[in-house]
C-alpha positions as CSV (number, residue, x, y, z in Angstrom):
1,M,13.8,150.8,171.2
2,L,13.3,148.2,168.3
3,I,10.9,145.4,168.7
4,G,11.5,142.9,165.9
5,S,14.9,142.3,164.2
6,G,14.1,140.9,161.0
7,F,14.9,142.0,157.3
8,I,13.7,145.7,157.5
9,M,15.7,146.4,160.9
10,P,19.0,147.5,159.4
11,R,17.0,150.3,157.2
12,H,15.6,151.5,160.5
13,A,18.9,151.4,162.4
14,D,20.5,153.4,159.7
15,A,17.6,156.1,159.4
16,I,17.9,156.3,163.5
17,H,21.6,156.9,163.5
18,S,21.4,159.4,160.5
19,V,18.9,161.7,162.5
20,G,21.2,161.6,165.4
21,G,19.3,158.9,167.4
22,K,20.4,156.0,169.6
23,I,19.0,152.6,170.0
24,L,18.7,151.4,173.5
25,E,17.4,147.9,173.1
26,I,16.4,145.4,170.5
27,V,13.9,142.7,171.2
28,N,13.5,139.8,168.9
29,T,9.8,138.4,169.0
30,A,10.6,135.3,167.2
31,H,12.7,133.9,169.6
32,Y,11.2,135.3,172.9
33,G,7.4,135.7,172.3
34,H,5.9,138.5,174.5
35,E,9.4,139.2,176.2
36,W,8.9,142.4,174.1
37,E,6.3,143.5,176.7
38,R,8.7,143.1,179.8
39,K,11.4,144.9,177.8
40,L,9.0,147.6,177.0
41,I,7.8,148.3,180.6
42,Q,11.5,148.5,181.7
43,S,12.8,150.8,178.6
44,R,14.2,154.2,179.1
45,A,13.6,154.8,175.6
46,H,11.4,157.6,174.3
47,Y,10.4,156.1,171.0
48,V,9.6,152.8,170.1
49,S,9.8,151.1,166.4
50,I,7.7,148.0,165.7
51,L,9.2,145.8,162.9
52,T,7.3,142.6,163.9
53,P,5.2,140.4,161.8
54,N,2.0,142.6,160.9
55,H,-0.6,140.9,163.3
56,L,1.4,142.1,166.4
57,H,1.7,146.0,165.3
58,A,-1.7,147.1,166.7
59,E,-1.1,145.1,170.1
60,I,2.4,146.4,170.6
61,A,1.4,149.8,169.7
62,A,-1.3,150.0,172.2
63,R,0.9,148.7,174.7
64,A,3.7,151.2,174.1
65,I,1.2,154.1,174.4
66,F,0.1,152.9,177.6
67,E,3.7,153.2,178.6
68,N,3.8,156.6,177.3
69,K,6.0,156.1,174.4
70,T,6.0,157.4,170.8
71,V,5.5,154.9,168.3
72,L,6.5,154.2,165.1
73,S,5.1,151.2,163.4
74,E,5.9,149.7,159.9
75,K,3.1,149.3,157.7
76,P,0.5,148.0,158.0
77,L,-0.3,149.7,161.5
78,G,-3.0,147.0,161.6
79,I,-4.5,144.4,159.8
80,S,-8.5,145.3,160.5
81,S,-10.1,148.5,160.6
82,Q,-11.3,147.6,164.2
83,E,-7.5,147.7,165.1
84,I,-6.9,150.9,163.7
85,A,-10.1,152.5,165.1
86,R,-9.0,151.5,168.7
87,L,-5.6,153.3,168.1
88,I,-7.7,156.4,166.8
89,D,-9.3,156.7,170.1
90,E,-5.8,156.7,171.6
91,E,-4.9,159.3,168.8
92,K,-7.7,161.8,170.0
93,K,-6.5,161.5,173.5
94,G,-3.1,162.8,172.5
95,A,-1.2,159.4,171.8
96,R,1.5,159.7,169.1
97,I,1.4,156.6,166.9
98,F,2.9,157.0,163.4
99,T,3.1,154.6,160.8
100,V,5.8,154.1,158.0
101,L,4.4,155.1,154.8
102,Q,7.7,156.2,153.2
103,L,6.2,156.5,149.6
104,R,4.6,160.0,150.9
105,H,8.1,161.1,151.2
106,H,9.0,160.2,147.6
107,P,9.7,163.4,145.5
108,L,7.4,162.2,142.8
109,V,4.6,161.6,145.1
110,K,5.0,165.2,146.7
111,K,4.8,166.6,143.2
112,L,1.5,164.4,142.1
113,K,0.0,165.5,145.7
114,Q,0.4,169.2,144.7
115,Q,-0.6,168.8,140.9
116,I,-3.4,166.2,140.7
117,D,-6.7,168.2,140.0
118,L,-9.8,166.9,141.3
119,A,-11.9,168.4,138.7
120,R,-9.7,166.5,136.0
121,E,-10.2,162.6,135.3
122,Y,-7.3,160.0,135.7
123,E,-6.7,156.8,134.4
124,V,-4.5,154.9,136.7
125,T,-2.5,151.7,136.2
126,L,-1.1,149.8,139.2
127,D,0.9,146.7,138.7
128,I,3.0,145.5,141.7
129,S,4.3,142.1,140.8
130,V,7.5,140.9,142.4
131,Y,9.2,137.5,142.9
132,R,9.1,136.0,146.1
133,D,10.7,132.6,146.8
134,A,9.7,129.5,148.9
135,A,11.1,130.9,152.0
136,Y,8.8,134.0,152.0
137,Y,5.7,131.7,151.5
138,S,6.9,129.3,154.3
139,G,7.3,132.3,156.8
140,W,5.0,134.7,158.4
141,K,4.7,136.6,155.4
142,G,2.9,133.7,153.7
143,N,0.5,133.2,156.5
144,A,-2.4,135.5,156.0
145,A,-3.5,135.4,159.7
146,Q,-0.1,137.0,160.5
147,S,0.5,139.2,157.5
148,G,-3.0,140.0,156.4
149,G,-2.3,138.6,153.0
150,I,-0.7,140.2,149.9
151,L,-2.8,143.4,150.1
152,F,-1.7,144.3,153.4
153,N,1.7,143.2,153.4
154,L,2.7,144.1,149.8
155,G,-0.2,146.4,148.9
156,S,-0.3,148.8,151.9
157,H,2.0,151.2,150.4
158,Y,0.2,151.4,147.2
159,F,-3.2,151.7,148.5
160,D,-2.4,154.2,150.8
161,L,-1.1,156.0,147.6
162,I,-4.4,155.8,146.0
163,T,-6.3,157.0,148.9
164,Y,-3.7,159.7,149.6
165,L,-3.7,161.2,146.2
166,F,-7.4,160.7,145.1
167,G,-9.6,159.7,148.3
168,M,-11.7,156.8,148.7
169,P,-12.8,154.8,145.7
170,E,-16.6,154.6,145.2
171,K,-16.5,151.2,143.8
172,V,-14.5,148.2,143.9
173,T,-15.0,145.8,141.1
174,S,-13.7,142.6,139.1
175,V,-11.8,141.5,141.9
176,E,-10.2,138.0,141.3
177,G,-6.9,136.2,142.0
178,D,-5.5,133.9,144.8
179,E,-3.0,134.1,147.9
180,K,-0.4,135.0,145.5
181,T,-1.9,137.3,142.9
182,M,-4.7,139.6,143.1
183,Q,-6.2,142.2,140.7
184,G,-9.3,144.2,139.9
185,I,-10.8,147.8,139.2
186,L,-11.4,150.7,141.7
187,E,-13.3,153.7,140.5
188,G,-13.4,157.2,142.3
189,K,-15.1,160.5,141.6
190,N,-12.5,161.5,139.2
191,F,-10.3,158.1,138.4
192,H,-10.5,154.8,137.3
193,C,-7.6,152.4,138.3
194,D,-6.7,148.9,137.0
195,W,-4.6,147.1,139.6
196,R,-2.5,144.1,140.2
197,I,-0.6,142.9,143.3
198,S,1.5,139.6,142.9
199,T,4.3,138.0,144.8
200,D,4.4,135.3,141.8
201,A,6.1,137.2,139.1
202,P,9.1,135.6,137.4
203,R,12.5,136.6,138.9
204,D,13.5,138.3,135.6
205,D,10.2,140.0,134.9
206,Q,9.5,141.8,138.1
207,K,7.8,145.4,137.9
208,R,6.4,148.2,139.9
209,I,4.2,150.2,137.8
210,F,2.2,153.2,138.6
211,R,0.8,154.8,135.5
212,L,-1.0,158.1,135.4
213,N,-2.7,159.1,132.1
214,G,-0.3,157.1,130.2
215,H,2.7,158.6,132.0
216,N,4.8,156.2,134.1
217,C,5.8,157.3,137.5
218,N,9.0,155.1,138.5
219,F,9.0,155.4,142.3
220,S,11.4,152.4,142.6
221,S,13.1,150.2,140.1
222,K,14.5,148.0,143.3
223,D,13.2,144.8,144.7
224,N,11.9,146.3,147.9
225,L,10.9,150.0,148.8
226,S,13.0,149.8,151.8
227,Y,16.2,150.3,149.5
228,E,15.1,153.7,148.5
229,N,16.3,155.0,151.9
230,L,13.3,157.1,152.5
231,H,13.1,155.8,156.1
232,Y,15.5,158.7,156.9
233,Y,12.6,161.2,156.1
234,V,10.0,159.0,158.1
235,Y,12.4,159.5,161.1
236,K,13.2,163.0,160.6
237,D,9.4,163.4,160.7
238,L,9.1,161.2,164.0
239,I,11.5,163.3,165.9
240,E,9.5,166.6,164.8
241,G,6.3,165.0,166.1
242,K,4.9,164.3,162.7
243,G,3.9,161.5,160.5
244,A,1.2,159.3,159.2
245,L,-1.5,158.8,162.2
246,P,-3.8,156.0,162.6
247,S,-6.9,158.5,161.2
248,E,-4.7,158.7,158.0
249,V,-4.3,155.1,157.6
250,L,-7.9,154.2,158.2
251,P,-9.1,154.9,154.7
252,S,-6.4,152.4,153.0
253,T,-7.4,150.0,155.7
254,F,-11.0,150.1,154.7
255,L,-10.2,150.0,151.1
256,I,-8.1,146.8,151.8
257,E,-10.9,145.4,153.5
258,S,-13.4,146.1,150.8
259,I,-11.3,144.5,148.3
260,Y,-11.2,141.2,150.2
261,D,-14.8,141.4,150.9
262,A,-15.4,142.0,147.3
263,F,-13.0,138.8,146.5
264,K,-15.1,136.8,148.8
265,K,-18.5,137.9,147.5
266,R,-17.5,138.1,144.0
267,R,-19.6,141.1,143.4
268,T,-19.5,144.9,143.2
269,I,-19.7,146.8,146.4
C-alpha cells in the first residue's frame, strides 16, 4: 500500500515491482485528507510505504504499526526527536519501521563506512545547493511546518551521512542563513565539517559536493537523489526485514534540531 502519490511515487512503484512486489492500493492524501486511515484499516497489504508531506510521516507510521503493518517511510521519518522517540518505543516492542535513506546503499558510502578510521582526522566539505522554482516554495515543501524546513526536507540524507560515518558532532557553530539557505560548521571527535544546504542556487550552477580530505565523493550529479535508482536496494532490504530503524534515525534528527536551535540562539551549543 502506498500512502501519497506525488513526485516520488514512481520511484517507489518501480522499486516495488523490481523486487517482485505488488501494489494493492494508492491513497492520495492531498485530495482526501484522512482517507488514508480508513483505507489503511481495510487494507490487505503487508507493507505500507509513506510518501506524504513530511509532517504526516510519524502519524501515519504509528497508525500503520497499530494495524500490524511493516512500515517504510520516506525521509524524514519525523520532523522532531519527540516523534522519533515515540516510534522507538514501538521499535522496542518489535514494530517494523524503516526509513528511506538510500545514500547508505550507495557503493561509495559503503566503501567509506569501511575505510573511515576513527583515529584519523578528517576535513569534510558538504555543499548541497540546488535550484527550486516558485512551485516548490508555494507547495508543502516550502512550508516549514509541513516539511520541517530545508534541513529536514533537503538535508536529511546528508546529515544522516555525517552521523552514519562519523557519529554525532560535539559542536554546532557559525550557523546562519534563512528559509532557503543555511550553512555552518560541525565539529566532532575526528572531523571538521563546513556545510551548506540551499534550494536557492542558480539553475545552471547546482552542486552536490561531499569532499573528504580534499577528495570529491560524487554520490550524484543529478537534480534529485531519487534518480539514482537506489530505492531498489531499500525495498530489497525491506522484504528481508532490514533497514534504517527509528533508533538509527534519531542521531541525525537530534543534529538537525541542534542546528535549528543554534540558528535561533546564534551561539555555539
